[in-house]
N, C-alpha and C positions, 0 to 999 in steps of 0.2 A: 665291919660288914653290917652290923646292926644299924649304925647311923645311916648307911646308904639305903637300907630297906625302909627305915623310918622316913627318910626324905622322900622316897617314892610313894610310900603309903600316904603321906600327907598330901601329895598331889591328888591321889585318888579320893581321899576324904573330902577335899575341897571341890571334887567333881569338875576339875578343869578339863576342858575339851582338848585332848591331845592330838586330834586328827589334823588340825591346821598346822601346828608346829612340825609334826611328822612329815606332812606334805611338803612344807617349805624346806625341811632338812633334806628330803629326798631330792628336791630340785638342786640343792647345793651339791650333793653327791654327783648328780648327772652333769652339772656344769663343769666340775673339775675333771670328770672323766672325758668330757668333750674337748676340753682344752688340751689334755694330754694326747688324745687321739689326733688332734691337729698337729701337735708337735712331731708326731711320728713321721709325717710326710713333709714337714718343713725341711728336713735334712736334704732330701733329694731335690726339693724345689730350689733351695739356695745353691746347691751344687750346679744346677743348670742355669739359674738366672744371674748368679754372681760369680760363676766360674771359680768356686773354691774347692779345696781338696776334701776328701772324706774325713780326714782328721780334723780339719777346720770346722766342718759341719757338725762333727761330734761334740764341739764345744757348746752347742745348743743344749744338749742333755747335761753337760757338766754345769752350765750356768743354772739350769733348772733344778738339779738335785743338790747342788751346793747350797742353794737357798734353803732347802729343807734342812740341811745339816746346820745351818746358821740359826734358823728361827725356831727350831723345835723346843729348845730349853726356854728361851725368852717367852715363847707363846704359852708354855705351861705355866710360867710365873704370872703372865698376864691373865690367864684363865682363873688362877687362884684369887686374884685381886678383883677382877671385874666380872667373873662368871662366864659360863659358856656362851651366852648370847653376845656378850661383849667381844669374846674371842672370834665368834663367827662373823660379826659385823666388821671387825678389824680385818679379818681375812678377805672378806668380800670387797672391802675398800681397796686393799692392796691389789687384789685381782683386777679390779676395774682400772686402777691407775696403770698397772703393767700393760693391760690390753690397749689403753689409750696411747701409751708410749710407742705403739706401733705406727702411729701417725707420723711423728718426726723421723722415726727410723726408716719408714717406707719413702718418705719425701726426700730424705738425704741419701737413700740407698746405702746406709751405713750398717755394716754387719756388726761392729762392736755395739752400736746402739740397740740393735735387735737383741743382742745378748743381755744388755742391761734391762731391756723391757721384759724379757723372759725371766730374769732374776727377780724383778719386782713382782711379776705375776705369780711366780712360784713361791715367793715369800708369803703371798696371800694364801696360796693353797696349803703351805705348811702350817699356817695358823688355823686354817679351816680343818685340816686333817687332825691336828692336835686337839681341837675342840669338838668337832662334830662326831668323831668316832665314839668317844666315851659318852657324849651327850645323848646319842641315839639309844644307848643302852638304858638310860634313866627315864625315858619318856614312856612310861607305862609299867605293865606287870614285869617285875624283874625276872620271872621265870621264862619270859619270852624275849629277853634282851638280845640273845644271840640271833634269834630269828629276825628281829627288827634290824639289827646291824647288817646281817647278811642280805636282807632285802634291799636296804639302802645301798650297799656296796654293789649289788647286782645292777642297780640303775647307773652307778658309776661305770661299770663294765659296758653297759649299753651306750653310754656317752662316748666311751673310748672306742667302741666299734663304729659309731656313726661318724666320728671325727675324720678318719681316713676317707670315708665316702665323700664328705664335703670337700676335703682337701684335694681328692682325686678329680673331682668335677671342676673346682674353681682354681686350683693352683697350677695344674698341669695343662696349660693351653699349648697350642701349636707354636713352638719356638720360632718358626719361620715367619709367621704372620703376626705374632704378638711380641712386643718389645719387653725388655726386662722391667722398665719403669711401670708398664701397664700391668705386668704380672704382680709386682709389688703393691700396686694400687689395689688389686683384688685381695691380697693378704691384709692390707690395711682395712678394707671394708669389712672383712670377716671379723677381725678383732674389735673393730668399733661396735659391730652388732653384739659381740660377746659382752663388751663393756656395758652396753645399754641394758641387756638382759640381766646381767649381774647386779647393776645398780637398782633395777626394778625389784629383784629378789631381796636385796638389802633393805630397800624401803619397806617392803611387806613384812620382813622380819622385825624391823625397828618398831612397827606399829602393832605387831601381833603380840598376844599374850604368850610369852615363852617362859615357862616355869624354870626358875633357877635351881641349881643343886650345889651351890657353893659350900653349904654346911657339910655335905657329904665329902666334898673335896678336902676340906680342912681336917675332917676327922681322920683322914688317911695320911696325915702329914707328920707322923711320928717316926723318925729315922732310928728305929731300934735294932736293925740288923743290916749287915753289909750286903749290897747287891752282888758283889763278887763271890759271896759265899754260896750263891745259888748256881749250881752247875748248869741247869737248863738256861738260865738267863745269859750266862757267858757264852754258851754254845749258840744261843739265838742271835746274839750280836754278830757273830761270825757268819752264821748261816744266812741272816738277813742281808748282810753286805753282799754275799754272793748271789742270793736270790734276786736282788735288784740288779746286780751286774748281769745276770742271765736274762732277766725279764726285759730290761731295756736293750741289752746287747742283741737279743734275738730280733727285736722289732725295729731297731734304729736303722739298720741297713737292709731291711727286708726288701724294700723297693729296688735297691741296687742289686741285691742277690737274685731276685726274681727276674729282672730284666736281663741280667747277664747269663742266667742259666736256663731260661725258658725262651727258646728261639721265637722271635716275633712279638714278644710281650712288651707293651708300652709301659711308661711310668704310670699313666693313669690306670691301666688295667692292673698293674702290680699294686697300686694303692687300694683298689677295690678288693683284690685278693687278700691284702693285709686286713681289710675290714672284715672279710669272711673269717680269717684266722682269729681275730679278736672275738667275733661271735662264738667261735669254737671255744675260746677261753672262757666266755661267759657260760656256755653250756657245761663245760667241764666243772665250773664252780657249783652249779646246781646239782649235777649228777654226783659229784664227789661229796657234797654235803650230805646227800642221802646215803651214800656208801659208808660214811663215817658212823652211821648208826650201827654198823656191823663190823667195821674194821677200825682199829685204833688209829688215831691221827698220825702218830709217829710211824706206824707201819706203812700207812698210805704215803706219807712223805718220802720214806725211803724207796718205796716202789716207784713213785713218780720221778724221783731224782734219777734212778737207774734208767727209766724209760727215756729221760732227757739225755742221758749220756749216750745211749744207743742211737737215738735219732740224730743227735748232733754229730756222731761219727759219719752218718750218711751225708749230712750237710757239708761237713768239711771235705769229705771224699769227692764231692762234685760229680754226681751221677745225673746231671741235667735235670729234667722234669721230676724224676724220682726224688732228687734232693730237695727240690722246691716243695713237693708234697710233704716230705719229712719235716721240713721247716714249719709248714703249716700245722702239722700234728703236734709239734713241740708246745704250741700254745695251750693245748688241752691239758698237758701234764704240768704246766706252770701255774695253772689256775688256782690251786689251793696253797701254793708255797708261802706267799706272804702272810695271809691270815693264819695259817697253821703254825708257822714258825713264831709268829707274834704271840699267839695264844699259848704255845708251849713255853715261850720265854718268860711270860709274866705269871705263869702258874706257880702259886705258892709264895708270891712276893708280898701278899697281904697289904700292910700299910704302906709299902714302898711301890705299889702297883703303878700309880700315876707317874712317879719319878722314873721307874723302869720303862714305862711306855714311851716317855719322851726321849729317853736315851736310845731305845730301839728305833725310834723314828729317825734319829740321826744316822743310823747305819744305812739308810737309803742312799747315802753318798756313793755307794758302789755303783748305782745306776748312772752316776755322773762321770765316773772314771772309765768304765768299760767302753763307752762309745769312742772316746778319744784314742784309747789303746787299739781298739779294733780299726779305727780309721787309719792309724799309722801303719798297721799291718796291711790293710787293704790298699793303701797308696803305694806301698813298697813291694807287695807280693800279689795278693789277690783277695777279693771279698770272701771267697770260700774259706781261705786259710784263716781269715779274721775270726771266723766262727769257732776257732779253737778256744777263744775266751769263754763263751757260754758253755762249751764242753767241759772245760776245767772247773767252771762254776758249779755245774751239776755234780761233778765229782766231789767238790767240797761240801755241797749240801747233803749228799749221800753219807759222807763221813760224819757230818754233824748230826744227821739223823740217828746214826748208830751211837753217837755220844750222849744223846738225850737219855735221861733216866726214866724208866717206866713208871716208877712210883710217883713221880711228879706229874705224869700225864694223866693218870687215872683219877 
């Protein structure tokens, strides 16, 4: 801990202006939120334009989160050797390459190539998340580290909310008057624009003064205790798997669910409603962060998981518009789950914190598995019944919340 503080103090002593690095880092958070927001509506778009099943469209999320599972540990090693700036630039480079792969995928109308493009893009995001999250905590006063990271993640949520708005406007054209190739051409244009913006951010970061913190990283590289000896860490791996299964599962077939259960609602209107729900997610993060001043994070997590269970029962029960509104409300209670579970899991890891963080990032694979399982259920039974997967995930999070130890939370 001392080495980390001294690393930060040295930045302040040299009076390096941290506003520009923080601004660029915030842009990075926004862009990866935007890319995920677009992914949320691609499922329904490909179902309509390529006549694929819900299970097949769920492979988009599997490709996306499987990349996180694969790159998290190598990205941590890369950061150790080349620093956080190097890790961020690598992530942005892969992000841009993946976005540009949408050009041949759209031209050939090849769904497997779309999956490859998303895998490469998400590999870049995995590198970014492994580097940018801890790096944001080091850019300034360590006493305000959590505030900086929460602010940056809020811009990520903002990007995620804007993504469905863009997708709703551009991806869901009138299927009678617009051909599938033309719709794919619009997807291609959007992702080419993403690639251009990402490359511009990468260029600005490459020429900017971005203070490194590799010495602090090395100081924490003493494997003196077993990660499995930490009860909260083990519980967090399980809880994070189901947290991502719930988070992605709730949103991935949102457009399908809304159009099937709200009479007269179009795919475009459902995409906009998804955007509203994600804004609710962002509001939930701000409000809940304030509430944590008075309520223990573990207690809040347990309460929100129970709320997710109750609301999911309404969703599965299929009460029409009421169930759609319940599905929107679920987003509020999911808002704190990922960061709260993450922070509870690394509590007390000390010199193993960075290693534990990268392993916890691998557990996001839950978000890649649940869409395919839900798609299979939706194809064979109904979209409403598919939401039993998020329901069971919230139950698992509730149990894990009870499993966490109070003494490691405080």
